[in-house]
GUMI-785926 format. One line per 4 residues: number of its first residue (from 1); their letters; for each residue x, z, y of C-alpha. Coordinates in nm, 4 decimals, padded with zeros to 6 digits. Layout:
BEGIN
NUM	a	X/Z/Y ~ ...
end
This chain:
BEGIN
1	mndi	-00.3598/-15.7507/-09.9500 ~ -00.2186/-15.3999/-09.9513 ~ 00.0847/-15.5207/-09.7530 ~ -00.1396/-15.6693/-09.4848
5	rrti	-00.3389/-15.3452/-09.4587 ~ -00.0191/-15.1438/-09.4422 ~ 00.1187/-15.3695/-09.1686 ~ -00.2007/-15.3413/-08.9645
9	lwvi	-00.1928/-14.9626/-09.0033 ~ 00.1697/-14.9532/-08.8849 ~ 00.0811/-15.1605/-08.5793 ~ -00.2151/-14.9314/-08.5003
13	fgfs	00.0044/-14.6266/-08.5538 ~ 00.2744/-14.7621/-08.3217 ~ 00.0239/-14.8542/-08.0526 ~ -00.1393/-14.5102/-08.0849
17	mvll	00.1978/-14.3428/-08.0333 ~ 00.2494/-14.5487/-07.7158 ~ -00.0963/-14.4471/-07.5891 ~ -00.0331/-14.0828/-07.6835
21	wdqw	00.2999/-14.0820/-07.4958 ~ 00.1346/-14.2427/-07.1950 ~ -00.1385/-13.9784/-07.1838 ~ 00.1160/-13.7016/-07.2366
25	qvfn	00.2956/-13.8288/-06.9254 ~ -00.0299/-13.8116/-06.7287 ~ -00.1064/-13.4633/-06.8656 ~ 00.2321/-13.3408/-06.7388
29	gqkp	00.1728/-13.4751/-06.3903 ~ 00.3787/-13.7920/-06.4349 ~ 00.2691/-14.1483/-06.3686 ~ 00.1766/-14.3501/-06.6812
33	tffp	00.4850/-14.5154/-06.8308 ~ 00.3339/-14.8173/-07.0033 ~ -00.0133/-14.8551/-06.8538 ~ -00.0028/-14.7617/-06.4845
37	sasq	-00.3401/-14.7453/-06.3189 ~ -00.4090/-14.9638/-06.0221 ~ -00.3335/-14.7805/-05.7003 ~ -00.4422/-14.8496/-05.3511
41	taka	-00.1882/-14.9738/-05.1065 ~ -00.1069/-14.6811/-04.8834 ~ -00.2103/-14.7204/-04.5260 ~ 00.0663/-14.6355/-04.2839
45	papv	-00.0271/-14.4265/-03.9819 ~ -00.0658/-14.6258/-03.6654 ~ 00.2147/-14.5961/-03.4101 ~ 00.1445/-14.3930/-03.1003
49	psga	00.3198/-14.3633/-02.7658 ~ 00.6428/-14.1632/-02.7381 ~ 00.6973/-14.1650/-03.1170 ~ 00.4401/-13.8937/-03.1968
53	asva	00.2149/-13.9358/-03.4982 ~ -00.1480/-13.8992/-03.4050 ~ -00.2672/-13.8259/-03.7553 ~ -00.0252/-13.5380/-03.7971
57	agva	-00.1374/-13.3977/-03.4655 ~ -00.4848/-13.3105/-03.5801 ~ -00.4178/-13.1374/-03.9084 ~ -00.7011/-12.9079/-04.0056
61	vpvp	-00.6041/-12.5796/-04.1657 ~ -00.8512/-12.3900/-04.3802 ~ -00.9065/-12.0336/-04.2640 ~ -00.9627/-11.7834/-04.5449
65	atpg	-01.2739/-11.5717/-04.5339 ~ -01.2285/-11.2362/-04.3630 ~ -01.4675/-10.9417/-04.3197 ~ -01.7129/-11.0151/-04.0427
69	apsa	-01.5863/-11.3751/-04.0037 ~ -01.7582/-11.7022/-04.0783 ~ -01.6975/-11.8310/-04.4322 ~ -01.3940/-12.0102/-04.5469
73	tgav	-01.3375/-12.3017/-04.3153 ~ -01.1934/-12.3420/-03.9743 ~ -00.9405/-12.5555/-03.7953 ~ -00.6401/-12.5392/-03.5738
77	plga	-00.7531/-12.6171/-03.2172 ~ -00.6943/-12.9870/-03.1551 ~ -00.6826/-12.9882/-02.7765 ~ -00.4279/-13.2358/-02.6440
81	psva	-00.1433/-13.1008/-02.4269 ~ -00.1638/-13.1637/-02.0569 ~ -00.0007/-13.4667/-01.8942 ~ 00.2691/-13.2460/-01.7469
85	aaat	00.3447/-13.0946/-02.0875 ~ 00.3571/-13.4393/-02.2525 ~ 00.6045/-13.5587/-01.9913 ~ 00.8511/-13.2817/-02.0808
89	rqrv	00.8161/-13.3170/-02.4556 ~ 01.1558/-13.3535/-02.6264 ~ 01.3141/-13.4371/-02.9594 ~ 01.6093/-13.2077/-03.0272
93	vvst	01.8787/-13.3022/-03.2831 ~ 02.0698/-13.0165/-03.4467 ~ 02.3619/-13.0774/-03.6857 ~ 02.5385/-12.8726/-03.9512
97	dvfa	02.7887/-12.9743/-04.2188 ~ 02.5074/-13.0720/-04.4620 ~ 02.2350/-13.2308/-04.2485 ~ 02.1082/-13.3391/-03.9081
101	ltfd	01.7627/-13.2060/-03.8211 ~ 01.5292/-13.3191/-03.5459 ~ 01.2827/-13.0758/-03.3877 ~ 00.9889/-13.1595/-03.1620
105	tegg	00.9221/-12.9225/-02.8720 ~ 00.5529/-12.9785/-02.9401 ~ 00.4995/-12.6809/-03.1674 ~ 00.8694/-12.6440/-03.2499
109	tlvh	00.7969/-12.8704/-03.5498 ~ 01.0671/-13.0066/-03.7810 ~ 01.0090/-13.3836/-03.7849 ~ 01.3250/-13.5463/-03.9262
113	saft	01.6079/-13.4649/-04.1652 ~ 01.9097/-13.6746/-04.2651 ~ 02.1612/-13.5513/-04.5227 ~ 02.5368/-13.5834/-04.4787
117	kykd	02.6359/-13.5842/-04.8473 ~ 02.3499/-13.7971/-04.9819 ~ 02.3448/-14.1503/-04.8438 ~ 02.0636/-14.3990/-04.8065
121	qvdk	02.0457/-14.6369/-05.1050 ~ 02.0381/-14.9448/-04.8784 ~ 02.2441/-14.8398/-04.5760 ~ 02.5303/-14.6526/-04.7422
125	aagf	02.6664/-14.5404/-04.4037 ~ 02.3457/-14.3533/-04.3134 ~ 02.2346/-14.0185/-04.4497 ~ 01.9267/-14.0107/-04.6708
129	vlld	01.6140/-13.9345/-04.4667 ~ 01.3553/-13.6988/-04.6180 ~ 01.1432/-13.5556/-04.3363 ~ 01.0334/-13.8242/-04.0932
133	esan	00.7687/-13.8933/-03.8292 ~ 00.7543/-14.2609/-03.7401 ~ 00.5222/-14.5605/-03.7391 ~ 00.5638/-14.6056/-04.1160
137	rvyv	00.6008/-14.2506/-04.2435 ~ 00.4764/-13.8973/-04.1842 ~ 00.6468/-13.6021/-04.3523 ~ 00.6811/-13.2911/-04.1325
141	aqsg	00.7056/-12.9119/-04.1542 ~ 00.4642/-12.7225/-03.9275 ~ 00.3695/-12.3633/-03.8520 ~ 00.1470/-12.1801/-03.6045
145	liat	-00.1162/-11.9121/-03.5534 ~ -00.4888/-11.8929/-03.6254 ~ -00.7204/-11.6355/-03.4711 ~ -00.9114/-11.4138/-03.7114
149	ggga	-01.2888/-11.4339/-03.7053 ~ -01.3145/-11.7335/-03.4747 ~ -01.1390/-11.5699/-03.1791 ~ -00.9595/-11.7392/-02.8900
153	alpt	-00.7214/-12.0291/-02.9479 ~ -00.3631/-11.9250/-03.0246 ~ -00.0276/-12.1141/-03.0289 ~ -00.0282/-12.3814/-03.3002
157	hktp	00.1951/-12.6720/-03.4056 ~ 00.0349/-12.8671/-03.1171 ~ 00.1284/-12.6170/-02.8489 ~ 00.4038/-12.7293/-02.6062
161	mtlv	00.7094/-12.5071/-02.6392 ~ 01.0253/-12.4489/-02.4403 ~ 01.3644/-12.4930/-02.6046 ~ 01.5955/-12.1986/-02.5392
165	pgdr	01.9442/-12.3276/-02.4358 ~ 02.2189/-12.2968/-02.6967 ~ 02.4559/-12.4847/-02.9289 ~ 02.3170/-12.7863/-03.1130
169	tlrd	02.6114/-12.8461/-03.3480 ~ 02.7642/-12.6064/-03.5996 ~ 03.1243/-12.5928/-03.4874 ~ 03.4386/-12.5229/-03.6891
173	gqne	03.4658/-12.1511/-03.7505 ~ 03.0896/-12.0966/-03.7027 ~ 02.8850/-11.9879/-04.0041 ~ 02.5409/-12.0145/-03.8506
177	lqvk	02.3493/-12.1775/-03.5703 ~ 02.0228/-12.0692/-03.4057 ~ 01.7538/-12.2907/-03.2534 ~ 01.4772/-12.1098/-03.0632
181	fesa	01.1430/-12.2307/-02.9239 ~ 00.9059/-12.0274/-02.7069 ~ 00.5428/-12.1049/-02.6302 ~ 00.3541/-12.0147/-02.3162
185	dvgg	00.0776/-11.7538/-02.3281 ~ -00.2131/-11.9033/-02.5258 ~ -00.5170/-11.6808/-02.5732 ~ -00.3105/-11.3825/-02.4655
189	vklv	-00.0486/-11.4462/-02.7357 ~ 00.2998/-11.5938/-02.7133 ~ 00.4808/-11.7377/-03.0183 ~ 00.8606/-11.7520/-03.0518
193	ktyt	01.0139/-11.9521/-03.3413 ~ 01.3787/-11.8981/-03.4321 ~ 01.5450/-12.1277/-03.6879 ~ 01.8762/-12.0028/-03.8286
197	lkrg	02.0857/-12.2727/-03.9976 ~ 02.3786/-12.1688/-04.2170 ~ 02.6978/-12.3475/-04.3126 ~ 02.6730/-12.5295/-04.6457
201	aydi	02.3061/-12.4347/-04.6899 ~ 01.9842/-12.6346/-04.7105 ~ 01.7640/-12.3271/-04.6681 ~ 01.6766/-12.2227/-04.3129
205	avrh	01.5670/-11.8757/-04.2064 ~ 01.2613/-11.9052/-03.9803 ~ 01.1455/-11.6001/-03.7823 ~ 00.8091/-11.6018/-03.6043
209	divn	00.7834/-11.3411/-03.3262 ~ 00.4232/-11.2902/-03.2117 ~ 00.4011/-11.1253/-02.8703 ~ 00.0674/-10.9782/-02.7629
213	asga	00.0623/-11.0343/-02.3856 ~ -00.3097/-10.9512/-02.3570 ~ -00.4784/-10.6207/-02.2837 ~ -00.6485/-10.5981/-02.6269
217	pvap	-00.5286/-10.5711/-02.9868 ~ -00.4979/-10.8991/-03.1800 ~ -00.4730/-10.9702/-03.5524 ~ -00.3682/-11.3352/-03.5915
221	qlyl	-00.2821/-11.5246/-03.9084 ~ 00.0344/-11.7300/-03.9571 ~ 00.0120/-12.0663/-04.1325 ~ 00.3050/-12.2592/-04.2815
225	qlvr	00.2415/-12.6121/-04.4036 ~ 00.3978/-12.9389/-04.5098 ~ 00.2204/-13.2607/-04.4157 ~ 00.3074/-13.5875/-04.5908
229	dgnk	00.1692/-13.9347/-04.6430 ~ 00.0820/-14.0396/-04.9972 ~ 00.3329/-14.3262/-05.0183 ~ 00.5885/-14.3352/-05.2970
233	ppge	00.9492/-14.2870/-05.1791 ~ 01.1159/-14.6120/-05.0693 ~ 01.2997/-14.7863/-05.3539 ~ 01.1227/-14.5892/-05.6298
237	ssfy	01.1372/-14.7815/-05.9588 ~ 00.8147/-14.8774/-06.1348 ~ 00.9872/-14.8783/-06.4757 ~ 01.0145/-14.5013/-06.5006
241	stft	00.7866/-14.2470/-06.3434 ~ 00.8783/-13.9401/-06.1409 ~ 00.6391/-13.7056/-05.9641 ~ 00.5697/-13.7306/-05.5908
245	gpav	00.3333/-13.4833/-05.4262 ~ 00.2552/-13.1195/-05.3451 ~ 00.3464/-12.8282/-05.5687 ~ 00.2628/-12.4579/-05.5641
249	ytea	00.4446/-12.1737/-05.7379 ~ 00.2974/-11.8285/-05.7966 ~ 00.3899/-11.5488/-06.0339 ~ 00.0533/-11.5770/-06.2081
253	kkyq	00.0261/-11.9521/-06.2718 ~ 00.3926/-12.0452/-06.2254 ~ 00.4667/-12.4050/-06.1232 ~ 00.1663/-12.6277/-06.0510
257	kvef	00.1948/-12.9920/-05.9454 ~ -00.0909/-13.1640/-05.7636 ~ -00.1378/-13.5397/-05.7753 ~ -00.2486/-13.7094/-05.4538
261	kdie	-00.5341/-13.8700/-05.6477 ~ -00.6580/-13.5240/-05.7552 ~ -00.6717/-13.4214/-05.3892 ~ -00.8712/-13.7379/-05.3154
265	nnkv	-01.1140/-13.6553/-05.5966 ~ -01.1430/-13.2828/-05.5098 ~ -00.9945/-13.1853/-05.8464 ~ -00.7314/-12.9442/-05.7163
269	diek	-00.7054/-12.6298/-05.9286 ~ -00.4342/-12.4016/-05.7946 ~ -00.3962/-12.0280/-05.7481 ~ -00.5789/-11.9521/-05.4229
273	qans	-00.4184/-11.6160/-05.3423 ~ -00.0822/-11.4643/-05.4309 ~ 00.1791/-11.2131/-05.3210 ~ 00.4808/-11.4253/-05.4141
277	gyva	00.5965/-11.7833/-05.4520 ~ 00.6165/-12.0939/-05.2371 ~ 00.4517/-12.4234/-05.1458 ~ 00.6464/-12.7497/-05.1676
281	mvqh	00.6439/-13.1262/-05.1340 ~ 00.8368/-13.2894/-05.4180 ~ 00.9762/-13.6351/-05.4861 ~ 01.2552/-13.7831/-05.6970
285	yfas	01.5810/-13.5935/-05.6294 ~ 01.4615/-13.4146/-05.3100 ~ 01.2101/-13.1505/-05.2009 ~ 01.0975/-12.9293/-04.9142
289	awil	00.9380/-12.5851/-04.9409 ~ 00.8014/-12.2966/-04.7348 ~ 00.8858/-11.9583/-04.8880 ~ 00.7616/-11.6096/-04.7986
293	adgi	00.9144/-11.2885/-04.9307 ~ 00.7536/-11.1244/-05.2329 ~ 00.4876/-10.8667/-05.1532 ~ 00.3385/-11.0588/-04.8592
297	rrdl	-00.0175/-11.1690/-04.9212 ~ -00.0764/-11.5402/-04.8762 ~ -00.3735/-11.7767/-04.9167 ~ -00.2703/-12.1121/-05.0619
301	fvrk	-00.4262/-12.4507/-04.9909 ~ -00.3826/-12.8179/-05.0727 ~ -00.6033/-13.0715/-04.8962 ~ -00.6448/-13.4182/-04.7553
305	vdtn	-00.6237/-13.4213/-04.3755 ~ -00.6597/-13.7904/-04.2901 ~ -00.6342/-14.1371/-04.4391 ~ -00.3353/-14.1265/-04.6756
309	lyav	-00.2212/-13.7914/-04.5320 ~ -00.2067/-13.4644/-04.7274 ~ -00.1112/-13.1026/-04.6611 ~ 00.0048/-12.8114/-04.8722
313	gmit	00.0516/-12.4704/-04.7168 ~ -00.0172/-12.1003/-04.7017 ~ -00.1751/-11.8614/-04.4557 ~ -00.0779/-11.4977/-04.4264
317	plet	-00.2738/-11.2388/-04.2245 ~ -00.0743/-11.0188/-03.9890 ~ -00.1368/-10.6556/-03.9117 ~ -00.3032/-10.5755/-03.5808
321	iapg	-00.0665/-10.6088/-03.2848 ~ -00.1211/-10.3625/-03.0010 ~ -00.1228/-10.4812/-02.6345 ~ 00.2344/-10.5435/-02.5169
325	atrs	00.3749/-10.5164/-02.8714 ~ 00.5583/-10.7763/-03.0834 ~ 00.5324/-10.8364/-03.4555 ~ 00.7808/-11.0481/-03.6499
329	idae	00.7440/-11.2235/-03.9839 ~ 01.0288/-11.3947/-04.1651 ~ 00.9946/-11.7072/-04.3753 ~ 01.2391/-11.9461/-04.5332
333	ffvg	01.2267/-12.3240/-04.5219 ~ 01.4151/-12.5400/-04.7696 ~ 01.4747/-12.9114/-04.7170 ~ 01.7307/-13.0785/-04.9383
337	pqee	01.8418/-13.2140/-05.2740 ~ 01.7261/-13.0679/-05.6052 ~ 02.0593/-12.9111/-05.6952 ~ 01.9580/-12.6744/-05.9718
341	kvle	02.2100/-12.3948/-05.9095 ~ 02.1376/-12.3974/-05.5353 ~ 01.7607/-12.3812/-05.5904 ~ 01.7905/-12.0911/-05.8358
345	aisp	01.9837/-11.8883/-05.5784 ~ 01.7275/-11.9412/-05.2999 ~ 01.4047/-11.8217/-05.4639 ~ 01.2672/-11.7478/-05.8128
349	glel	01.1062/-12.0587/-05.9592 ~ 01.2293/-12.2946/-05.6864 ~ 01.4490/-12.4753/-05.9407 ~ 01.1267/-12.5968/-06.1073
353	vkdy	01.0833/-12.8601/-05.8346 ~ 01.3465/-13.0374/-06.0424 ~ 01.0902/-13.1180/-06.3047 ~ 01.1871/-13.1570/-06.6715
357	gwlt	00.8244/-13.1424/-06.7869 ~ 00.7376/-12.9897/-07.1245 ~ 01.0996/-12.9998/-07.2470 ~ 01.2389/-12.7638/-06.9807
361	ilak	01.3441/-12.5129/-07.2480 ~ 01.5814/-12.7757/-07.3926 ~ 01.6691/-12.9559/-07.0701 ~ 01.8043/-12.6551/-06.8791
365	plyw	02.0832/-12.5706/-07.1301 ~ 02.1691/-12.9416/-07.1555 ~ 02.2085/-12.9606/-06.7776 ~ 02.4203/-12.6430/-06.7857
369	lldk	02.6511/-12.8018/-07.0435 ~ 02.6643/-13.1310/-06.8512 ~ 02.7590/-12.9425/-06.5340 ~ 03.0346/-12.7541/-06.7178
373	lhgf	03.1731/-13.0803/-06.8545 ~ 03.1720/-13.2278/-06.5048 ~ 03.3685/-12.9284/-06.3797 ~ 03.6359/-13.0203/-06.6343
377	lnnw	03.6239/-13.4034/-06.6209 ~ 03.5247/-13.4475/-06.2534 ~ 03.3337/-13.7661/-06.3376 ~ 02.9616/-13.7703/-06.4163
381	gwsi	02.9887/-14.0866/-06.6269 ~ 03.2521/-13.9435/-06.8596 ~ 03.0596/-13.6154/-06.8622 ~ 02.7574/-13.8026/-07.0019
385	valv	02.9752/-13.9602/-07.2719 ~ 03.1264/-13.6210/-07.3606 ~ 02.7853/-13.4519/-07.3755 ~ 02.6420/-13.7133/-07.6130
389	lllk	02.9566/-13.6794/-07.8289 ~ 02.9084/-13.3005/-07.8475 ~ 02.5423/-13.3465/-07.9421 ~ 02.6354/-13.5919/-08.2179
393	iafy	02.8885/-13.3404/-08.3500 ~ 02.6251/-13.0653/-08.3397 ~ 02.3802/-13.2831/-08.5330 ~ 02.6411/-13.4323/-08.7658
397	wlna	02.5022/-13.2880/-09.0883 ~ 02.1451/-13.3839/-09.0046 ~ 02.2578/-13.7374/-08.9271 ~ 02.4675/-13.7430/-09.2440
401	kaya	02.1591/-13.6621/-09.4521 ~ 01.9589/-13.9322/-09.2749 ~ 02.2243/-14.2009/-09.3175 ~ 02.2884/-14.0976/-09.6788
405	smak	01.9181/-14.1444/-09.7485 ~ 01.9274/-14.4852/-09.5767 ~ 02.2324/-14.5825/-09.7846 ~ 02.0499/-14.4950/-10.1069
409	mkai	01.7514/-14.6972/-09.9916 ~ 01.9801/-14.9916/-09.9208 ~ 02.1398/-14.9588/-10.2672 ~ 01.8059/-14.9806/-10.4494
413	npki	01.6593/-15.2511/-10.2246 ~ 01.7482/-15.5358/-10.4678 ~ 01.5700/-15.3520/-10.7493 ~ 01.2588/-15.2962/-10.5322
417	temr	01.2605/-15.6572/-10.4104 ~ 01.2744/-15.7864/-10.7708 ~ 00.9929/-15.5505/-10.8745 ~ 00.7727/-15.6547/-10.5811
421	erlk	00.8194/-16.0221/-10.6667 ~ 00.7375/-15.9560/-11.0298 ~ 00.4254/-15.7498/-10.9580 ~ 00.3079/-15.9164/-10.6376
425	dkpq	-00.0327/-15.9890/-10.7900 ~ -00.0734/-15.6352/-10.9244 ~ -00.0625/-15.4033/-10.6201 ~ -00.1585/-15.0886/-10.8112
429	emqq	00.1152/-15.1369/-11.0694 ~ 00.3559/-15.2230/-10.7864 ~ 00.2933/-14.8880/-10.6180 ~ 00.3395/-14.6993/-10.9451
433	ammk	00.6585/-14.8879/-11.0246 ~ 00.7954/-14.8221/-10.6766 ~ 00.7326/-14.4481/-10.7052 ~ 00.9006/-14.4524/-11.0454
437	iyre	01.2127/-14.6159/-10.8994 ~ 01.2213/-14.3548/-10.6206 ~ 01.1975/-14.0717/-10.8800 ~ 01.4619/-14.2173/-11.1083
441	ekvn	01.7052/-14.2864/-10.8266 ~ 01.6211/-13.9539/-10.6557 ~ 01.5444/-14.1261/-10.3281 ~ 01.3032/-13.9966/-10.0661
445	pmgg	01.1791/-14.2940/-09.8588 ~ 01.1154/-14.0579/-09.5658 ~ 01.4504/-13.8813/-09.6029 ~ 01.6063/-14.0883/-09.3289
449	cfpi	01.3254/-14.0145/-09.0825 ~ 01.2874/-13.6372/-09.0734 ~ 01.6471/-13.5476/-08.9727 ~ 01.6270/-13.8003/-08.6889
453	miqi	01.2810/-13.6831/-08.5763 ~ 01.4139/-13.3282/-08.5372 ~ 01.6689/-13.4574/-08.2848 ~ 01.4259/-13.6662/-08.0788
457	pvfi	01.3134/-13.3790/-07.8459 ~ 01.6773/-13.3024/-07.7625 ~ 01.7530/-13.6605/-07.6623 ~ 01.4280/-13.6934/-07.4669
461	alyw	01.5250/-13.3726/-07.2818 ~ 01.8659/-13.5241/-07.2061 ~ 01.6881/-13.8358/-07.0755 ~ 01.4976/-13.6190/-06.8238
465	vlls	01.8134/-13.4312/-06.7273 ~ 01.9870/-13.7568/-06.6385 ~ 01.6795/-13.9007/-06.4658 ~ 01.6166/-13.5860/-06.2576
469	svem	01.9695/-13.4830/-06.1580 ~ 02.0474/-13.5701/-05.7966 ~ 02.4169/-13.5383/-05.8826 ~ 02.3920/-13.8859/-06.0401
473	rnap	02.2935/-14.0305/-05.7020 ~ 02.5806/-14.2404/-05.5595 ~ 02.8070/-14.1005/-05.8345 ~ 03.0580/-14.3623/-05.9595
477	wilw	03.1727/-14.4040/-06.3181 ~ 03.4265/-14.6861/-06.3595 ~ 03.4952/-15.0295/-06.2125 ~ 03.1653/-15.1918/-06.1062
481	irdl	02.9438/-14.8859/-06.1723 ~ 02.9442/-14.7160/-05.8317 ~ 02.6078/-14.5397/-05.8621 ~ 02.4855/-14.3894/-06.1902
485	sapd	02.1338/-14.3463/-06.0486 ~ 02.0938/-14.7222/-05.9799 ~ 02.0616/-15.0110/-06.2284 ~ 02.3808/-15.1915/-06.3306
489	pyfi	02.4133/-15.4653/-06.0634 ~ 02.5564/-15.7141/-06.3159 ~ 02.3433/-15.6064/-06.6192 ~ 02.6568/-15.5558/-06.8290
493	lpiv	02.5555/-15.2119/-06.9604 ~ 02.1995/-15.3234/-07.0553 ~ 02.3433/-15.6240/-07.2448 ~ 02.5861/-15.3975/-07.4331
497	mtlt	02.3013/-15.1573/-07.5004 ~ 02.0873/-15.4419/-07.6424 ~ 02.3718/-15.5594/-07.8683 ~ 02.4343/-15.2093/-08.0036
501	tvlq	02.0607/-15.1632/-08.0646 ~ 02.0445/-15.4928/-08.2571 ~ 02.3526/-15.3951/-08.4591 ~ 02.2084/-15.0532/-08.5406
505	taln	01.8763/-15.2061/-08.6490 ~ 02.0595/-15.4613/-08.8655 ~ 02.2502/-15.1835/-09.0450 ~ 01.9282/-15.0057/-09.1439
509	papp	01.7733/-15.0971/-09.4796 ~ 01.5105/-15.3682/-09.4390 ~ 01.1575/-15.2699/-09.5457 ~ 01.0527/-15.4441/-09.8682
513	dpmq	00.7520/-15.5979/-09.6958 ~ 00.8632/-15.9083/-09.4957 ~ 00.6045/-15.8485/-09.2225 ~ 00.7203/-15.4894/-09.1750
517	aklm	01.0790/-15.6130/-09.1669 ~ 00.9936/-15.8440/-08.8768 ~ 00.7961/-15.5777/-08.6907 ~ 01.0921/-15.3408/-08.7257
521	wfmp	01.2808/-15.5652/-08.4798 ~ 01.0196/-15.5909/-08.2072 ~ 01.0182/-15.2335/-08.0698 ~ 01.3999/-15.2046/-08.0330
525	lifs	01.4135/-15.5391/-07.8520 ~ 01.1266/-15.4482/-07.6166 ~ 01.2900/-15.1114/-07.5577 ~ 01.6186/-15.2847/-07.4719
529	vmff	01.4535/-15.5118/-07.2151 ~ 01.3176/-15.2053/-07.0314 ~ 01.6716/-15.0723/-06.9947 ~ 01.7694/-15.3635/-06.7702
533	ffpa	01.5839/-15.1769/-06.4933 ~ 01.6906/-14.8231/-06.5803 ~ 01.9615/-14.6210/-06.3985 ~ 02.3110/-14.6928/-06.5244
537	glvl	02.3585/-14.3276/-06.6253 ~ 02.0646/-14.3465/-06.8674 ~ 02.1881/-14.6747/-07.0152 ~ 02.5374/-14.5265/-07.0575
541	ywit	02.3898/-14.2304/-07.2437 ~ 02.1990/-14.4603/-07.4797 ~ 02.4981/-14.6908/-07.5434 ~ 02.7147/-14.3899/-07.6301
545	nnil	02.4486/-14.2591/-07.8671 ~ 02.4153/-14.6013/-08.0338 ~ 02.7902/-14.6505/-08.0817 ~ 02.8374/-14.3026/-08.2315
549	sitq	02.5360/-14.3520/-08.4595 ~ 02.6673/-14.6897/-08.5807 ~ 03.0119/-14.5408/-08.6474 ~ 02.8711/-14.2500/-08.8446
553	qwvi	02.6356/-14.4749/-09.0429 ~ 02.9208/-14.7135/-09.1259 ~ 03.1467/-14.4301/-09.2468 ~ 02.8751/-14.2675/-09.4617
557	ntrm	02.7723/-14.5985/-09.6207 ~ 03.1359/-14.6755/-09.7065 ~ 03.1913/-14.3294/-09.8580 ~ 02.8815/-14.3675/-10.0758
561	gvpp	03.0017/-14.7026/-10.2085 ~ 02.7314/-14.8981/-10.0273 ~ 02.9134/-15.1664/-09.8286 ~ 02.7678/-15.2020/-09.4772
565	qfnl	02.5650/-15.5192/-09.4486 ~ 02.3525/-15.6750/-09.1793 ~ 01.9851/-15.7124/-09.2625 ~ 01.8821/-15.9802/-09.0161
569	pkfr	01.5130/-16.0714/-08.9866 ~ 01.3824/-16.3973/-09.1295 ~ 01.1357/-16.5329/-08.8748 ~ 00.9734/-16.8048/-09.0830
end
């Protein structure tokens, strides 16, 4: 009876750990791993003439309260451009060595980005598209002006602009390229946007020149925002969860992710005002962000703007501009891959868009070491193998203690099995006899668990490093593995991983209770099945860990005079 109770308790404990892990994922802004909630099918924006997205056109921007102004809400004027303006509207493609960007002369808005180095997962000849404005997707970067205190309409992201002639391709020998848009006089104010693209860089300097062409002082506010639909990125796996959505970074509250469902339910809790930081849209491997220099006051917002359309942005008030004067404000816009070293160099805290969750403190040094190994080996697959080998060396003595404890348990298993058979009708005496055997043989039944448990956070952190690192994308290893971020096309690595997991489980001492011995096999097998859908780089990491663990366990058992044996389950 005691064995049945113990088995039931183990099952409840295991299920509780799964539930706890699932809720920990949700708490850290990730999607549930094992019990995903039902989600609505995202509604794509309807197509509109000339390729423009109607829903993005009418984005409302909250206006912060100002002295003598109405309270905290307002909106960018939504007036449609004239027929003449619509007829001259253009899409302008600008290319550098790292990406091709498309600008819309309506508002000088950035509406499309395709990366040169990072290819589409389906069409390997095409660059990966992040920003896009089409019938199926909306993801754009906008900026414009808002009048303070409900004044006259000013140039916004809907205002027709004129493209200033100039180069559209970064040529050999050039280090930077400028793209300039000028608006007409709107409400006595003219807005000039200048984008400066640099060689080898994913960050773009964006200068807004505000010209007061009226006869009275003006004090406008500049808004910078990212607008995106709530759809998951194309090809995103449902077997592991990565965050997609807005994020805000401030010095006070650091990095804050916002789930789309929290925006829907009005449960957004972010820092509302700051003098530093950025706003971003984040997804697996890639991100975009608006950044203002430290010391500039900004009001931050995250909101729903239409069906399945969300915005994150900031508004900064400008000092009064005298008649005939011009005031400039510089911002930076990043659109690109989450390359950790690049992000760190652009702005403090921007590297956090590459999200390691609660194990960042362990994950960052692991990524640093992995990057150093890649610099030496020049192959991400072999770098993963080398990193796991170094970790096993670092934890050798802990593992030795664990496997030594397991070997002792295996050595006394026959004695415990005989005792259990003899006292099977006397559970109390059985427990006392078992504890006596443990004392006499100087065996701690939990001795094999604690050394391994200490290492678990390190290997979970390594899991997130490999899952989050864009460097794995399209990175080959050997032979048929041409992309470490994609599942093995022939399932060879998952099969090897399953075999090594079975072998490792068989080498462990079988629990005395037959039911527990059977249950011991279920979790590893279920875990192995999940790996058939995991990226090849993660499976490679786990195979390497398994093989090294088996080798070490075999050597320690042999040294202790406990011949390695396979404890296969008896399902009968």
